[in-house]
N, CA, C and O atoms as a printed pandas DataFrame, in Angstrom:
     atom_number atom_name residue_name chain_id  residue_number  x_coord  y_coord  z_coord
0              1         N          MET        A               1  -61.290  -35.266  -57.556
1              2        CA          MET        A               1  -62.305  -36.263  -57.836
2              3         C          MET        A               1  -61.629  -37.459  -58.532
3              4         O          MET        A               1  -60.714  -37.307  -59.342
4              5         N          THR        A               2  -62.120  -38.634  -58.182
5              6        CA          THR        A               2  -61.563  -39.874  -58.724
6              7         C          THR        A               2  -62.648  -40.634  -59.467
7              8         O          THR        A               2  -63.802  -40.657  -59.038
8              9         N          ASN        A               3  -62.280  -41.260  -60.586
9             10        CA          ASN        A               3  -63.215  -42.056  -61.376
10            11         C          ASN        A               3  -63.323  -43.463  -60.804
11            12         O          ASN        A               3  -62.316  -44.079  -60.458
12            13         N          TYR        A               4  -64.546  -43.967  -60.708
13            14        CA          TYR        A               4  -64.827  -45.323  -60.259
14            15         C          TYR        A               4  -65.772  -45.965  -61.258
15            16         O          TYR        A               4  -66.521  -45.277  -61.952
16            17         N          ARG        A               5  -65.730  -47.296  -61.326
17            18        CA          ARG        A               5  -66.652  -48.037  -62.186
18            19         C          ARG        A               5  -67.295  -49.128  -61.346
19            20         O          ARG        A               5  -66.616  -49.878  -60.645
20            21         N          LEU        A               6  -68.614  -49.202  -61.431
21            22        CA          LEU        A               6  -69.388  -50.204  -60.719
22            23         C          LEU        A               6  -69.952  -51.175  -61.753
23            24         O          LEU        A               6  -70.730  -50.787  -62.624
24            25         N          TYR        A               7  -69.547  -52.456  -61.644
25            26        CA          TYR        A               7  -70.025  -53.501  -62.549
26            27         C          TYR        A               7  -71.199  -54.225  -61.916
27            28         O          TYR        A               7  -71.194  -54.506  -60.717
28            29         N          PHE        A               8  -72.207  -54.527  -62.728
29            30        CA          PHE        A               8  -73.393  -55.245  -62.268
30            31         C          PHE        A               8  -73.401  -56.642  -62.877
31            32         O          PHE        A               8  -73.170  -56.812  -64.074
32            33         N          PHE        A               9  -73.669  -57.635  -62.041
33            34        CA          PHE        A               9  -73.746  -59.031  -62.459
34            35         C          PHE        A               9  -75.165  -59.524  -62.197
35            36         O          PHE        A               9  -75.918  -58.895  -61.454
36            37         N          GLY        A              10  -75.525  -60.643  -62.802
37            38        CA          GLY        A              10  -76.824  -61.247  -62.535
38            39         C          GLY        A              10  -76.828  -61.889  -61.153
39            40         O          GLY        A              10  -75.900  -61.698  -60.367
40            41         N          ALA        A              11  -77.857  -62.638  -60.869
41            42        CA          ALA        A              11  -77.977  -63.294  -59.575
42            43         C          ALA        A              11  -76.891  -64.333  -59.375
43            44         O          ALA        A              11  -76.489  -64.590  -58.240
44            45         N          GLY        A              12  -76.405  -64.936  -60.454
45            46        CA          GLY        A              12  -75.339  -65.928  -60.357
46            47         C          GLY        A              12  -74.014  -65.344  -60.813
47            48         O          GLY        A              12  -73.877  -64.138  -61.013
48            49         N          ARG        A              13  -73.053  -66.224  -60.971
49            50        CA          ARG        A              13  -71.749  -65.778  -61.472
50            51         C          ARG        A              13  -71.806  -65.707  -62.988
51            52         O          ARG        A              13  -72.603  -66.396  -63.625
52            53         N          GLY        A              14  -70.979  -64.891  -63.541
53            54        CA          GLY        A              14  -70.942  -64.762  -64.985
54            55         C          GLY        A              14  -70.425  -63.392  -65.357
55            56         O          GLY        A              14  -70.045  -62.607  -64.488
56            57         N          PRO        A              15  -70.411  -63.103  -66.638
57            58        CA          PRO        A              15  -69.898  -61.800  -67.069
58            59         C          PRO        A              15  -70.818  -60.658  -66.621
59            60         O          PRO        A              15  -72.024  -60.834  -66.449
60            61         N          ALA        A              16  -70.218  -59.509  -66.444
61            62        CA          ALA        A              16  -71.001  -58.321  -66.083
62            63         C          ALA        A              16  -71.953  -57.999  -67.229
63            64         O          ALA        A              16  -71.595  -58.120  -68.400
64            65         N          PHE        A              17  -73.169  -57.589  -66.878
65            66        CA          PHE        A              17  -74.123  -57.230  -67.919
66            67         C          PHE        A              17  -74.293  -55.727  -68.059
67            68         O          PHE        A              17  -74.919  -55.255  -69.008
68            69         N          ASP        A              18  -73.733  -54.968  -67.110
69            70        CA          ASP        A              18  -73.853  -53.513  -67.177
70            71         C          ASP        A              18  -72.812  -52.890  -66.252
71            72         O          ASP        A              18  -72.248  -53.569  -65.393
72            73         N          PHE        A              19  -72.565  -51.618  -66.429
73            74        CA          PHE        A              19  -71.671  -50.900  -65.527
74            75         C          PHE        A              19  -72.084  -49.442  -65.467
75            76         O          PHE        A              19  -72.820  -48.947  -66.320
76            77         N          ARG        A              20  -71.598  -48.775  -64.448
77            78        CA          ARG        A              20  -71.854  -47.342  -64.286
78            79         C          ARG        A              20  -70.552  -46.676  -63.861
79            80         O          ARG        A              20  -69.916  -47.104  -62.899
80            81         N          ASP        A              21  -70.161  -45.635  -64.574
81            82        CA          ASP        A              21  -69.000  -44.828  -64.216
82            83         C          ASP        A              21  -69.468  -43.620  -63.425
83            84         O          ASP        A              21  -70.514  -43.041  -63.719
84            85         N          PHE        A              22  -68.688  -43.242  -62.420
85            86        CA          PHE        A              22  -69.011  -42.039  -61.662
86            87         C          PHE        A              22  -67.753  -41.491  -61.008
87            88         O          PHE        A              22  -66.756  -42.200  -60.865
88            89         N          GLU        A              23  -67.806  -40.242  -60.619
89            90        CA          GLU        A              23  -66.699  -39.559  -59.946
90            91         C          GLU        A              23  -67.139  -39.127  -58.566
91            92         O          GLU        A              23  -68.214  -38.549  -58.398
92            93         N          VAL        A              24  -66.304  -39.408  -57.575
93            94        CA          VAL        A              24  -66.539  -38.947  -56.211
94            95         C          VAL        A              24  -65.191  -38.579  -55.602
95            96         O          VAL        A              24  -64.140  -38.807  -56.201
96            97         N          ALA        A              25  -65.240  -38.010  -54.407
97            98        CA          ALA        A              25  -64.028  -37.496  -53.771
98            99         C          ALA        A              25  -63.065  -38.580  -53.319
99           100         O          ALA        A              25  -61.851  -38.411  -53.432
100          101         N          ASP        A              26  -63.591  -39.708  -52.802
101          102        CA          ASP        A              26  -62.697  -40.732  -52.256
102          103         C          ASP        A              26  -63.363  -42.100  -52.255
103          104         O          ASP        A              26  -64.518  -42.248  -52.656
104          105         N          GLU        A              27  -62.610  -43.096  -51.798
105          106        CA          GLU        A              27  -63.093  -44.474  -51.793
106          107         C          GLU        A              27  -64.321  -44.663  -50.908
107          108         O          GLU        A              27  -65.240  -45.394  -51.278
108          109         N          ALA        A              28  -64.347  -44.024  -49.764
109          110        CA          ALA        A              28  -65.497  -44.143  -48.861
110          111         C          ALA        A              28  -66.771  -43.623  -49.533
111          112         O          ALA        A              28  -67.837  -44.224  -49.400
112          113         N          ALA        A              29  -66.658  -42.522  -50.242
113          114        CA          ALA        A              29  -67.817  -41.970  -50.955
114          115         C          ALA        A              29  -68.241  -42.891  -52.091
115          116         O          ALA        A              29  -69.433  -43.006  -52.376
116          117         N          ALA        A              30  -67.286  -43.547  -52.743
117          118        CA          ALA        A              30  -67.600  -44.475  -53.823
118          119         C          ALA        A              30  -68.352  -45.688  -53.285
119          120         O          ALA        A              30  -69.323  -46.131  -53.898
120          121         N          ILE        A              31  -67.919  -46.230  -52.149
121          122        CA          ILE        A              31  -68.597  -47.372  -51.542
122          123         C          ILE        A              31  -70.015  -46.990  -51.130
123          124         O          ILE        A              31  -70.955  -47.750  -51.360
124          125         N          ALA        A              32  -70.171  -45.826  -50.529
125          126        CA          ALA        A              32  -71.501  -45.367  -50.108
126          127         C          ALA        A              32  -72.429  -45.208  -51.307
127          128         O          ALA        A              32  -73.597  -45.591  -51.243
128          129         N          ALA        A              33  -71.919  -44.647  -52.397
129          130        CA          ALA        A              33  -72.736  -44.468  -53.604
130          131         C          ALA        A              33  -73.120  -45.820  -54.203
131          132         O          ALA        A              33  -74.253  -46.006  -54.645
132          133         N          ALA        A              34  -72.183  -46.752  -54.217
133          134        CA          ALA        A              34  -72.446  -48.072  -54.785
134          135         C          ALA        A              34  -73.481  -48.835  -53.967
135          136         O          ALA        A              34  -74.350  -49.498  -54.534
136          137         N          GLN        A              35  -73.398  -48.749  -52.661
137          138        CA          GLN        A              35  -74.330  -49.462  -51.798
138          139         C          GLN        A              35  -75.771  -49.048  -52.053
139          140         O          GLN        A              35  -76.687  -49.856  -51.898
140          141         N          LYS        A              36  -75.978  -47.798  -52.441
141          142        CA          LYS        A              36  -77.327  -47.315  -52.747
142          143         C          LYS        A              36  -77.887  -47.971  -54.010
143          144         O          LYS        A              36  -79.100  -47.980  -54.219
144          145         N          LEU        A              37  -77.003  -48.520  -54.854
145          146        CA          LEU        A              37  -77.432  -49.131  -56.114
146          147         C          LEU        A              37  -77.565  -50.647  -56.023
147          148         O          LEU        A              37  -77.936  -51.294  -57.003
148          149         N          HIS        A              38  -77.268  -51.216  -54.869
149          150        CA          HIS        A              38  -77.327  -52.671  -54.717
150          151         C          HIS        A              38  -78.775  -53.101  -54.572
151          152         O          HIS        A              38  -79.421  -52.824  -53.561
152          153         N          ARG        A              39  -79.270  -53.772  -55.578
153          154        CA          ARG        A              39  -80.672  -54.183  -55.586
154          155         C          ARG        A              39  -80.814  -55.698  -55.552
155          156         O          ARG        A              39  -81.285  -56.257  -54.561
156          157         N          ILE        A              40  -80.406  -56.370  -56.636
157          158        CA          ILE        A              40  -80.652  -57.802  -56.758
158          159         C          ILE        A              40  -79.346  -58.572  -56.958
159          160         O          ILE        A              40  -78.984  -59.410  -56.132
160          161         N          GLY        A              41  -78.658  -58.295  -58.027
161          162        CA          GLY        A              41  -77.481  -59.073  -58.398
162          163         C          GLY        A              41  -76.218  -58.641  -57.688
163          164         O          GLY        A              41  -76.203  -57.680  -56.919
164          165         N          ALA        A              42  -75.165  -59.374  -57.965
165          166        CA          ALA        A              42  -73.851  -59.054  -57.413
166          167         C          ALA        A              42  -73.284  -57.816  -58.113
167          168         O          ALA        A              42  -73.679  -57.486  -59.231
168          169         N          MET        A              43  -72.354  -57.142  -57.437
169          170        CA          MET        A              43  -71.710  -55.957  -57.991
170          171         C          MET        A              43  -70.238  -55.965  -57.595
171          172         O          MET        A              43  -69.850  -56.587  -56.606
172          173         N          GLU        A              44  -69.424  -55.259  -58.388
173          174        CA          GLU        A              44  -68.030  -55.023  -58.036
174          175         C          GLU        A              44  -67.692  -53.571  -58.315
175          176         O          GLU        A              44  -68.059  -53.023  -59.354
176          177         N          LEU        A              45  -66.995  -52.961  -57.384
177          178        CA          LEU        A              45  -66.553  -51.577  -57.512
178          179         C          LEU        A              45  -65.065  -51.574  -57.813
179          180         O          LEU        A              45  -64.275  -52.193  -57.099
180          181         N          TRP        A              46  -64.689  -50.875  -58.871
181          182        CA          TRP        A              46  -63.294  -50.798  -59.296
182          183         C          TRP        A              46  -62.850  -49.349  -59.434
183          184         O          TRP        A              46  -63.642  -48.461  -59.750
184          185         N          CYS        A              47  -61.569  -49.139  -59.189
185          186        CA          CYS        A              47  -60.913  -47.859  -59.453
186          187         C          CYS        A              47  -59.684  -48.188  -60.279
187          188         O          CYS        A              47  -58.731  -48.781  -59.775
188          189         N          ALA        A              48  -59.703  -47.803  -61.550
189          190        CA          ALA        A              48  -58.661  -48.186  -62.512
190          191         C          ALA        A              48  -58.572  -49.711  -62.519
191          192         O          ALA        A              48  -59.581  -50.365  -62.786
192          193         N          GLY        A              49  -57.424  -50.300  -62.242
193          194        CA          GLY        A              49  -57.268  -51.750  -62.257
194          195         C          GLY        A              49  -57.367  -52.389  -60.887
195          196         O          GLY        A              49  -56.977  -53.545  -60.718
196          197         N          ARG        A              50  -57.879  -51.669  -59.909
197          198        CA          ARG        A              50  -57.930  -52.172  -58.532
198          199         C          ARG        A              50  -59.373  -52.389  -58.093
199          200         O          ARG        A              50  -60.192  -51.470  -58.107
200          201         N          LYS        A              51  -59.668  -53.650  -57.696
201          202        CA          LYS        A              51  -61.013  -53.942  -57.186
202          203         C          LYS        A              51  -61.109  -53.421  -55.762
203          204         O          LYS        A              51  -60.286  -53.755  -54.909
204          205         N          ILE        A              52  -62.121  -52.600  -55.513
205          206        CA          ILE        A              52  -62.338  -52.002  -54.204
206          207         C          ILE        A              52  -63.184  -52.920  -53.331
207          208         O          ILE        A              52  -62.854  -53.177  -52.173
208          209         N          ARG        A              53  -64.292  -53.414  -53.911
209          210        CA          ARG        A              53  -65.214  -54.220  -53.106
210          211         C          ARG        A              53  -66.118  -55.059  -54.001
211          212         O          ARG        A              53  -66.412  -54.683  -55.136
212          213         N          HIS        A              54  -66.549  -56.189  -53.479
213          214        CA          HIS        A              54  -67.509  -57.069  -54.149
214          215         C          HIS        A              54  -68.735  -57.208  -53.247
215          216         O          HIS        A              54  -68.599  -57.422  -52.042
216          217         N          TRP        A              55  -69.912  -57.088  -53.819
217          218        CA          TRP        A              55  -71.168  -57.346  -53.120
218          219         C          TRP        A              55  -71.789  -58.576  -53.756
219          220         O          TRP        A              55  -71.870  -58.660  -54.981
220          221         N          GLY        A              56  -72.225  -59.524  -52.952
221          222        CA          GLY        A              56  -72.938  -60.687  -53.466
222          223         C          GLY        A              56  -74.361  -60.294  -53.800
223          224         O          GLY        A              56  -74.769  -59.156  -53.568
224          225         N          PRO        A              57  -75.130  -61.247  -54.352
225          226        CA          PRO        A              57  -76.527  -60.944  -54.662
226          227         C          PRO        A              57  -77.271  -60.479  -53.407
227          228         O          PRO        A              57  -77.020  -60.983  -52.312
228          229         N          ALA        A              58  -78.170  -59.535  -53.564
229          230        CA          ALA        A              58  -78.957  -59.036  -52.434
230          231         C          ALA        A              58  -79.735  -60.193  -51.818
231          232         O          ALA        A              58  -80.320  -61.006  -52.534
232          233         N          GLY        A              59  -79.741  -60.263  -50.505
233          234        CA          GLY        A              59  -80.440  -61.321  -49.805
234          235         C          GLY        A              59  -79.604  -62.561  -49.578
235          236         O          GLY        A              59  -80.042  -63.483  -48.890
236          237         N          ALA        A              60  -78.391  -62.602  -50.151
237          238        CA          ALA        A              60  -77.515  -63.759  -49.961
238          239         C          ALA        A              60  -76.948  -63.738  -48.549
239          240         O          ALA        A              60  -76.743  -62.669  -47.973
240          241         N          VAL        A              61  -76.695  -64.910  -47.996
241          242        CA          VAL        A              61  -76.102  -65.006  -46.662
242          243         C          VAL        A              61  -74.603  -64.773  -46.792
243          244         O          VAL        A              61  -73.947  -65.479  -47.557
244          245         N          PRO        A              62  -74.039  -63.805  -46.071
245          246        CA          PRO        A              62  -72.598  -63.579  -46.133
246          247         C          PRO        A              62  -71.848  -64.834  -45.702
247          248         O          PRO        A              62  -72.305  -65.541  -44.803
248          249         N          PRO        A              63  -70.692  -65.130  -46.330
249          250        CA          PRO        A              63  -69.945  -66.350  -46.028
250          251         C          PRO        A              63  -69.643  -66.548  -44.536
251          252         O          PRO        A              63  -69.725  -67.676  -44.050
252          253         N          ARG        A              64  -69.300  -65.499  -43.807
253          254        CA          ARG        A              64  -68.952  -65.666  -42.403
254          255         C          ARG        A              64  -70.167  -66.080  -41.566
255          256         O          ARG        A              64  -70.011  -66.630  -40.477
256          257         N          SER        A              65  -71.372  -65.817  -42.071
257          258        CA          SER        A              65  -72.586  -66.195  -41.342
258          259         C          SER        A              65  -72.950  -67.661  -41.536
259          260         O          SER        A              65  -73.727  -68.214  -40.757
260          261         N          LEU        A              66  -72.401  -68.293  -42.557
261          262        CA          LEU        A              66  -72.723  -69.687  -42.818
262          263         C          LEU        A              66  -72.262  -70.598  -41.677
263          264         O          LEU        A              66  -72.948  -71.562  -41.338
264          265         N          ALA        A              67  -71.113  -70.299  -41.091
265          266        CA          ALA        A              67  -70.588  -71.133  -40.006
266          267         C          ALA        A              67  -71.548  -71.170  -38.826
267          268         O          ALA        A              67  -71.657  -72.194  -38.151
268          269         N          SER        A              68  -72.229  -70.097  -38.574
269          270        CA          SER        A              68  -73.152  -70.061  -37.436
270          271         C          SER        A              68  -74.428  -70.854  -37.713
271          272         O          SER        A              68  -75.180  -71.167  -36.789
272          273         N          LEU        A              69  -74.673  -71.180  -38.986
273          274        CA          LEU        A              69  -75.863  -71.940  -39.353
274          275         C          LEU        A              69  -75.646  -73.454  -39.262
275          276         O          LEU        A              69  -76.607  -74.223  -39.230
276          277         N          ILE        A              70  -74.385  -73.871  -39.222
277          278        CA          ILE        A              70  -74.069  -75.304  -39.241
278          279         C          ILE        A              70  -74.023  -75.863  -37.830
279          280         O          ILE        A              70  -73.771  -77.054  -37.646
């Protein structure tokens, strides 16, 4: 089992306002667990000093989709 930390941010950029530590078998399981907690604000998943993934605020348009809107 590996320890992961999920940081929660507000709707905008700024310091994390909360975090949750959890243990799962691997990175894929950590991402799946984190995705279930994505509600409103941005989040970042870390394992020790390595950032695994960043989620923007819920409902935000992903950057790659912006090009199709222009």
